[in-house]
Short mmCIF file of the C-alpha atoms (twelve columns), coordinates in Angstrom:
data_MODEL
# 
_entry.id   MODEL 
# 
loop_
_atom_site.group_PDB 
_atom_site.id 
_atom_site.type_symbol 
_atom_site.label_atom_id 
_atom_site.label_alt_id 
_atom_site.label_comp_id 
_atom_site.label_asym_id 
_atom_site.label_seq_id 
_atom_site.Cartn_x 
_atom_site.Cartn_y 
_atom_site.Cartn_z 
_atom_site.pdbx_PDB_model_num 
ATOM 1   C CA . MET A 1   3.074   26.056  5.863   1 
ATOM 2   C CA . ALA A 2   0.553   26.240  3.027   1 
ATOM 3   C CA . THR A 3   -3.069  25.500  3.733   1 
ATOM 4   C CA . LEU A 4   -4.192  22.135  2.449   1 
ATOM 5   C CA . LYS A 5   -6.807  22.672  -0.254  1 
ATOM 6   C CA . SER A 6   -7.505  19.174  -1.560  1 
ATOM 7   C CA . VAL A 7   -7.238  15.517  -0.684  1 
ATOM 8   C CA . TYR A 8   -7.014  12.569  -3.018  1 
ATOM 9   C CA . GLN A 9   -9.323  9.626   -2.413  1 
ATOM 10  C CA . LEU A 10  -7.318  6.593   -3.526  1 
ATOM 11  C CA . LYS A 11  -8.411  2.990   -3.794  1 
ATOM 12  C CA . ILE A 12  -5.422  0.675   -3.437  1 
ATOM 13  C CA . THR A 13  -6.118  -2.866  -4.650  1 
ATOM 14  C CA . LEU A 14  -3.734  -5.817  -4.446  1 
ATOM 15  C CA . LYS A 15  -3.685  -7.291  -7.957  1 
ATOM 16  C CA . GLY A 16  -4.729  -10.918 -8.288  1 
ATOM 17  C CA . SER A 17  -6.355  -11.207 -4.863  1 
ATOM 18  C CA . LYS A 18  -9.648  -13.095 -4.921  1 
ATOM 19  C CA . PRO A 19  -11.753 -11.991 -3.224  1 
ATOM 20  C CA . PRO A 20  -10.138 -8.554  -3.530  1 
ATOM 21  C CA . ILE A 21  -7.885  -7.074  -0.851  1 
ATOM 22  C CA . TRP A 22  -8.181  -3.296  -0.958  1 
ATOM 23  C CA . ARG A 23  -7.969  -0.047  1.016   1 
ATOM 24  C CA . ARG A 24  -9.567  3.362   0.469   1 
ATOM 25  C CA . VAL A 25  -7.559  6.298   1.805   1 
ATOM 26  C CA . LEU A 26  -7.737  10.079  1.846   1 
ATOM 27  C CA . VAL A 27  -4.287  11.621  1.474   1 
ATOM 28  C CA . PRO A 28  -3.087  15.232  1.327   1 
ATOM 29  C CA . GLU A 29  -2.664  16.548  -2.203  1 
ATOM 30  C CA . ASN A 30  0.931   17.615  -1.581  1 
ATOM 31  C CA . ILE A 31  2.439   14.384  -0.218  1 
ATOM 32  C CA . THR A 32  5.449   12.915  -1.943  1 
ATOM 33  C CA . LEU A 33  5.347   9.492   -3.505  1 
ATOM 34  C CA . TYR A 34  7.669   8.341   -0.733  1 
ATOM 35  C CA . ASN A 35  5.081   9.485   1.828   1 
ATOM 36  C CA . LEU A 36  2.424   7.591   -0.131  1 
ATOM 37  C CA . HIS A 37  4.637   4.489   0.065   1 
ATOM 38  C CA . GLU A 38  4.753   4.870   3.867   1 
ATOM 39  C CA . ILE A 39  0.964   5.189   3.984   1 
ATOM 40  C CA . ILE A 40  0.511   2.066   1.842   1 
ATOM 41  C CA . GLN A 41  2.835   0.133   4.146   1 
ATOM 42  C CA . ILE A 42  0.677   1.115   7.121   1 
ATOM 43  C CA . VAL A 43  -2.715  0.431   5.549   1 
ATOM 44  C CA . MET A 44  -1.536  -2.953  4.255   1 
ATOM 45  C CA . GLU A 45  0.035   -3.640  7.668   1 
ATOM 46  C CA . TRP A 46  3.412   -4.432  6.178   1 
ATOM 47  C CA . GLN A 47  6.821   -3.709  7.703   1 
ATOM 48  C CA . ASP A 48  8.697   -2.021  4.821   1 
ATOM 49  C CA . TYR A 49  11.282  -4.818  4.652   1 
ATOM 50  C CA . HIS A 50  11.556  -4.766  0.856   1 
ATOM 51  C CA . LEU A 51  12.129  -2.530  -2.152  1 
ATOM 52  C CA . HIS A 52  9.245   -0.791  -3.880  1 
ATOM 53  C CA . ALA A 53  8.447   1.397   -6.887  1 
ATOM 54  C CA . PHE A 54  5.579   3.329   -8.415  1 
ATOM 55  C CA . THR A 55  4.895   3.410   -12.147 1 
ATOM 56  C CA . ILE A 56  2.954   6.428   -13.390 1 
ATOM 57  C CA . ALA A 57  2.411   6.999   -17.115 1 
ATOM 58  C CA . GLY A 58  5.330   4.680   -17.894 1 
ATOM 59  C CA . GLN A 59  7.770   6.449   -15.550 1 
ATOM 60  C CA . ILE A 60  9.220   4.579   -12.556 1 
ATOM 61  C CA . TYR A 61  9.512   6.414   -9.232  1 
ATOM 62  C CA . GLY A 62  11.298  5.011   -6.222  1 
ATOM 63  C CA . ASN A 63  14.756  5.119   -4.672  1 
ATOM 64  C CA . PRO A 64  17.242  5.634   -7.542  1 
ATOM 65  C CA . GLU A 65  19.893  3.766   -5.511  1 
ATOM 66  C CA . ASP A 66  17.761  0.637   -5.869  1 
ATOM 67  C CA . ASP A 67  17.988  0.970   -9.660  1 
ATOM 68  C CA . GLY A 68  21.505  -0.482  -9.832  1 
ATOM 69  C CA . ASN A 69  22.933  0.795   -13.110 1 
ATOM 70  C CA . ASP A 70  20.067  3.222   -13.787 1 
ATOM 71  C CA . ASP A 71  18.611  0.575   -16.093 1 
ATOM 72  C CA . PHE A 72  15.056  1.745   -15.463 1 
ATOM 73  C CA . GLY A 73  15.586  5.508   -15.189 1 
ATOM 74  C CA . THR A 74  14.005  5.577   -11.734 1 
ATOM 75  C CA . LYS A 75  13.130  9.079   -10.551 1 
ATOM 76  C CA . ASN A 76  13.547  9.970   -6.894  1 
ATOM 77  C CA . GLU A 77  10.141  9.524   -5.256  1 
ATOM 78  C CA . THR A 78  11.005  12.007  -2.496  1 
ATOM 79  C CA . ARG A 79  10.970  14.831  -5.058  1 
ATOM 80  C CA . TYR A 80  7.573   14.173  -6.635  1 
ATOM 81  C CA . HIS A 81  4.336   15.340  -5.065  1 
ATOM 82  C CA . LEU A 82  1.020   13.684  -5.836  1 
ATOM 83  C CA . ASN A 83  -0.644  16.908  -6.965  1 
ATOM 84  C CA . LYS A 84  2.214   17.686  -9.399  1 
ATOM 85  C CA . LEU A 85  1.979   14.450  -11.393 1 
ATOM 86  C CA . GLY A 86  -1.020  15.350  -13.568 1 
ATOM 87  C CA . LEU A 87  -3.274  12.733  -11.977 1 
ATOM 88  C CA . SER A 88  -6.947  13.465  -12.465 1 
ATOM 89  C CA . GLU A 89  -9.973  11.601  -11.165 1 
ATOM 90  C CA . LYS A 90  -10.169 8.043   -12.547 1 
ATOM 91  C CA . ALA A 91  -6.405  7.983   -13.238 1 
ATOM 92  C CA . ARG A 92  -4.665  4.710   -12.401 1 
ATOM 93  C CA . PHE A 93  -1.087  3.958   -11.546 1 
ATOM 94  C CA . SER A 94  0.774   1.061   -9.994  1 
ATOM 95  C CA . TYR A 95  2.797   0.335   -6.883  1 
ATOM 96  C CA . GLU A 96  4.972   -2.753  -6.511  1 
ATOM 97  C CA . TYR A 97  6.278   -3.867  -3.147  1 
ATOM 98  C CA . ASP A 98  8.873   -6.621  -2.695  1 
ATOM 99  C CA . PHE A 99  10.351  -7.260  -6.114  1 
ATOM 100 C CA . GLY A 100 10.815  -10.951 -5.232  1 
ATOM 101 C CA . ASP A 101 7.233   -11.660 -4.135  1 
ATOM 102 C CA . SER A 102 5.963   -8.904  -6.439  1 
ATOM 103 C CA . TRP A 103 3.000   -7.510  -4.543  1 
ATOM 104 C CA . ASP A 104 1.503   -5.461  -7.377  1 
ATOM 105 C CA . HIS A 105 -1.160  -2.895  -6.591  1 
ATOM 106 C CA . THR A 106 -3.444  -0.786  -8.727  1 
ATOM 107 C CA . ILE A 107 -4.031  2.687   -7.312  1 
ATOM 108 C CA . LEU A 108 -7.144  4.443   -8.586  1 
ATOM 109 C CA . VAL A 109 -7.672  8.161   -8.024  1 
ATOM 110 C CA . GLU A 110 -11.370 7.876   -7.224  1 
ATOM 111 C CA . LYS A 111 -11.957 11.520  -6.313  1 
ATOM 112 C CA . ILE A 112 -10.200 14.784  -5.598  1 
ATOM 113 C CA . LEU A 113 -12.059 16.404  -2.715  1 
ATOM 114 C CA . PRO A 114 -11.848 19.646  -0.760  1 
ATOM 115 C CA . ALA A 115 -9.831  19.212  2.426   1 
ATOM 116 C CA . LEU A 116 -11.812 19.561  5.645   1 
ATOM 117 C CA . PRO A 117 -9.969  21.811  8.125   1 
ATOM 118 C CA . ALA A 118 -10.818 19.685  11.178  1 
ATOM 119 C CA . GLU A 119 -9.936  16.347  9.546   1 
ATOM 120 C CA . HIS A 120 -6.655  14.494  10.097  1 
ATOM 121 C CA . TYR A 121 -4.995  13.271  6.896   1 
ATOM 122 C CA . PRO A 122 -4.023  10.684  5.871   1 
ATOM 123 C CA . VAL A 123 -6.993  8.589   6.931   1 
ATOM 124 C CA . CYS A 124 -8.160  5.158   5.824   1 
ATOM 125 C CA . ILE A 125 -11.925 5.191   5.308   1 
ATOM 126 C CA . ALA A 126 -12.532 1.595   4.210   1 
ATOM 127 C CA . GLY A 127 -10.886 -1.692  3.362   1 
ATOM 128 C CA . LYS A 128 -11.500 -5.385  2.880   1 
ATOM 129 C CA . ARG A 129 -9.567  -8.414  4.061   1 
ATOM 130 C CA . ALA A 130 -6.163  -8.681  5.699   1 
ATOM 131 C CA . ALA A 131 -3.121  -8.110  3.554   1 
ATOM 132 C CA . PRO A 132 -0.857  -11.138 3.141   1 
ATOM 133 C CA . PRO A 133 1.918   -11.513 5.707   1 
ATOM 134 C CA . GLU A 134 5.389   -10.515 4.486   1 
ATOM 135 C CA . ASP A 135 7.422   -13.083 2.553   1 
ATOM 136 C CA . THR A 136 4.604   -15.455 1.612   1 
ATOM 137 C CA . GLY A 137 5.712   -15.812 -2.004  1 
ATOM 138 C CA . GLY A 138 3.460   -13.370 -3.826  1 
ATOM 139 C CA . ILE A 139 -0.234  -13.783 -4.475  1 
ATOM 140 C CA . TRP A 140 0.180   -17.439 -5.498  1 
ATOM 141 C CA . GLY A 141 2.171   -18.262 -2.380  1 
ATOM 142 C CA . TYR A 142 -0.445  -16.498 -0.266  1 
ATOM 143 C CA . GLU A 143 -3.257  -18.510 -1.847  1 
ATOM 144 C CA . ASN A 144 -1.291  -21.685 -1.050  1 
ATOM 145 C CA . LEU A 145 -0.739  -20.487 2.531   1 
ATOM 146 C CA . LEU A 146 -4.494  -19.953 2.954   1 
ATOM 147 C CA . GLN A 147 -5.188  -23.498 1.720   1 
ATOM 148 C CA . VAL A 148 -2.604  -24.969 4.097   1 
ATOM 149 C CA . ILE A 149 -3.828  -23.127 7.210   1 
ATOM 150 C CA . ALA A 150 -7.444  -24.031 6.399   1 
ATOM 151 C CA . ASP A 151 -6.597  -27.762 6.298   1 
ATOM 152 C CA . PRO A 152 -5.498  -29.175 9.683   1 
ATOM 153 C CA . ALA A 153 -4.655  -32.463 7.920   1 
ATOM 154 C CA . HIS A 154 -2.132  -30.799 5.571   1 
ATOM 155 C CA . GLU A 155 1.453   -31.875 6.261   1 
ATOM 156 C CA . ASP A 156 2.633   -28.228 6.525   1 
ATOM 157 C CA . HIS A 157 -0.323  -26.974 8.586   1 
ATOM 158 C CA . ALA A 158 1.416   -26.826 11.979  1 
ATOM 159 C CA . GLU A 159 4.510   -25.149 10.555  1 
ATOM 160 C CA . MET A 160 2.477   -22.502 8.701   1 
ATOM 161 C CA . ILE A 161 0.245   -21.784 11.692  1 
ATOM 162 C CA . GLU A 162 3.381   -21.188 13.756  1 
ATOM 163 C CA . TRP A 163 4.905   -18.995 11.030  1 
ATOM 164 C CA . ILE A 164 1.992   -16.586 10.408  1 
ATOM 165 C CA . PRO A 165 1.354   -13.725 12.840  1 
ATOM 166 C CA . GLU A 166 -0.623  -14.761 15.926  1 
ATOM 167 C CA . GLY A 167 -4.341  -14.155 15.472  1 
ATOM 168 C CA . PHE A 168 -4.033  -13.717 11.709  1 
ATOM 169 C CA . ASP A 169 -7.451  -13.881 10.054  1 
ATOM 170 C CA . PRO A 170 -7.416  -13.412 6.271   1 
ATOM 171 C CA . GLU A 171 -10.963 -12.021 6.347   1 
ATOM 172 C CA . GLU A 172 -10.316 -9.312  8.951   1 
ATOM 173 C CA . PHE A 173 -9.232  -5.730  8.410   1 
ATOM 174 C CA . ASP A 174 -8.863  -3.518  11.490  1 
ATOM 175 C CA . LEU A 175 -9.694  -0.012  10.274  1 
ATOM 176 C CA . ASP A 176 -9.287  1.537   13.724  1 
ATOM 177 C CA . ALA A 177 -5.802  0.079   14.279  1 
ATOM 178 C CA . VAL A 178 -4.674  1.272   10.846  1 
ATOM 179 C CA . ASN A 179 -5.898  4.801   11.539  1 
ATOM 180 C CA . VAL A 180 -4.133  4.890   14.899  1 
ATOM 181 C CA . ALA A 181 -0.909  3.926   13.090  1 
ATOM 182 C CA . LEU A 182 -1.500  6.592   10.429  1 
ATOM 183 C CA . GLN A 183 -1.829  9.242   13.128  1 
ATOM 184 C CA . HIS A 184 1.677   8.356   14.308  1 
ATOM 185 C CA . LEU A 185 3.290   9.312   10.999  1 
ATOM 186 C CA . SER A 186 5.594   12.244  11.607  1 
ATOM 187 C CA . PRO A 187 4.201   15.601  10.385  1 
ATOM 188 C CA . ALA A 188 6.895   15.719  7.688   1 
ATOM 189 C CA . ASN A 189 5.504   12.459  6.269   1 
ATOM 190 C CA . LYS A 190 1.949   13.641  5.844   1 
# 
């Protein structure tokens, strides 16, 4: 196994969220885009129920089987490693999760840093606000959900409170819980 030389510091921001919902992660330079997808699912506390794709310099990466008739020319994300995609510091690319709700993310390569031998990667080093629960209808549906749960007099309040995960707080992000989950990724997925 080759020694890890560098890590990418990525800031993952959910587009359209106000105030912003974001995560900052350090990931190994040699992970595949599929592995990055798994990391994003963990740091956003989603369940990987839906399709996803990355777009980098106009090229779509994901599962080619999800591309139906090859209409989009999707490249297999399991074959592309982060450090082989020509991404330098300040480069941006996108990640879309759930093509129905369309959770669009901007991923910024903030820094490329030397790997620390004693450090476990991937690791989430910061983040703000809870990610929306699955299947809330995209950013607009999530904003509506937040209005409904904040208004006990709203006709859908009780139903929405019952539907969202117990203890859900849109302002909370549990960094420790996310990092525990990241440590459970299998070694092949890091």
